[in-house]
N, C-alpha and C positions, 0 to 999 in steps of 0.2 A: 794356550787359551786366547781366544780372540779379544780384541779391545771391547767389543760390544758386550760380551759375557762379563768381562771384568767390570764394565760400567754398571751393568744390571746388578751384579753382586754387591757393588759398593753403594749404590744409590737406592735400590728398591726397598731394602729393609727400613731405611730411614724414612722414605716416603710413606711406607705403610704405617710406621709408628707416628708420623706427623698426622696422617689422616685419622688414625685411631684416637690420637690425643684430642683432636677437634670434636670427634663424635662423643668421647667421654666427657668433654666439657659441656656439650649440649645436654647429655644425659644427666649430669650433676645439676645443671640449671633446672631442668625439668623435675628432677628429684627434689630439689629444695622447694620449688613451687608447690609440689604435691604435699610436702611435709608441713609447710606453714599453713596450708589450707585444710589440713586434716584435724578438724575440731574434736573428733572422737578420741584422739590421743590423750586428751585431758579429762576423760570421763571417769578415770579411776576404777575401771572394772576389767573383766576379761577381754572385752573388745579393745580397750586401750593397750593392754599387755600384748595382745596379738599384733596390733598395729605397730607398736614400737619394735617388736621382734622382726616384723616384716621389713621395716625400714632399715634396721640394723643389718639383717642378712643381705638385703639388696645392696647396701653401701659396701659391705665387705666383698660381695661378689664383683662389683664394679672395680674395686681396688685390685682384686685378684686377676681380673682380665688385663688390667694395665701392667701389673707386675709380670704376668706371663710374657707379654710382648717385649717389655723392657729387658727382661732377663735374657731372652733369646737374641735380641739385637746387640746387646752389649757383650754377650759371652761367645757367640758363634758367628761363623761365616756360612752362608748357604745361598744357593741359587733359587730364588723364589719363582713360583709359577705364576701365570697370569691370574689364576683363580685366587691366589693369595692376596691380590689387590682388592678383591671383592669381599673378602671375609670381614673386614672391619665394618662394612655397611650392614652385613647380616647380623653381626653382633650388636650394632647400634639399634637396628629394628627390634631385636629381641629385648634389649634393655629398655627401650621406650615402651614396648608392650608390657614389660614387668612393672614399670613405673605407673602406667595407666591402670593396671589391675591391682595396684596396692590398696587393698581395703580388706578388713577381716571377713566381709561377706563374700569376697572373691578369692578366699585363701586356696580353694581347690585348684581352679585354673592357674592361679599364680604359682603354686608349687609345681604344677606340671610344666609350665613354661620355664621355670627356673631349672628343672631337671633337663629340659631340652637345651638350655643355654650351657649347662654344665657339660653335656655330651659334646656340644660343638667345641667348647674350650679344650676338652680332652683330645678330640680329633685333631684340632689345630696343633696342639702340643706334639702329638704323634707324628703328623706329617712333616712339621718343621724339623723335629729331631731326626727323622729318617733321612731328610735331605742333608742336614748338617753332618750326619755321620759319614756321608760320602765325601766330605771335604777334608783333605789331609791336614789342614790347619787346625782342625778341631780334635786331632788325635790325642792331645793332652788330656781331654776329658773322656772321650768314648773308648780309648784303649783300656780303661779300667772298668768298663761296663759292657756286659753282653747286650746284643740287640734285644729290645723289649719284646716279650712274648705275651700271650693271653693272660698268664698268671700275674704279670706285672700290672695289669689293669683291673685286678680283682676288686681292690678297694674302690676304684672309680665306678665300676659297674654296680657294686653294692650301693654306693651313694646315689647314683642316678636312679636305680630301680626303687630304692627307698623313697626318694623324693617323689617319683611318679606315683608310687603306690599310695603314699599319704595324700597326694593331690587327688587321686581318683576317689579315695574314700571321703575326703573332705568336700569334694565337688558334689558327691551324692548326699552327704550328711554335714552340711556347713554348720549345724548347731553344735557339733562336738568341739566345743571351745578348748577344753583341756587337752584333747588330742592335737588340736591345731597348735597350741603352745608347745607341746612336747615335740611335735614335728619340726617346728622352727628352731627349738633349742638343739635338736639333733643336727639340723641343717647347719647351724652356726658351728657346731663342733666339727662337722665334716669339712666345712670351709676352712676352719682353723687348722685342721690336719693338712689340707692342701697347701696352706701357707707355710707350715713347718717343712713340708717336703720341698717346696720351691726354695726355701731358705737354705736347706741342707745342700741342694745341688748348686745353688749360687756360691756358697762358701767353698764347696769342693772345686768348682771351676776357677775360682780365684786363688786356689791353693792356700787357703787360710786354715790353720789348725783349729779344730772345733771338736 
């Protein structure tokens, strides 16, 4: 293996993580500004409930994106592509868009954009995992798992389609506040499931009994 490839493998994941950390910091700053300015959160009605659930789901989503990248950088070696360096900027734009749309009146397009961000995160996970599988140093992990097939992404597909479907309905009928609250609760549950899956693979890669 050439010195240039070794250098890219060693430095690029860290560079990507550094760029993502700066973007996440900006997203959290914008998130906080939006939160403190949202007077409707204190109205004590359905609008307030939907607003709080939106902010909670978005915060959880931001954390999951961070955990996704951190877990890959710390667990695996892989040779990133040039496009991998651009993905954090795409994620940042989508996160900024989500934060800008955070309002109960915009729950429809907000849900659809969240579904799109979820799909991007799953695609990133798939592409990095596929490259990491090709590196012999990651055999400790991938030797115990078959390559992912379509069925392995069934839960992710159901989650994305569900978010997008709720988003389309609520975009057309934003007055369905009970449906909006239900959609956000289900979204939180789906994000929680993704966290538990990430934790399971993390513990497995560290060879921790669980």
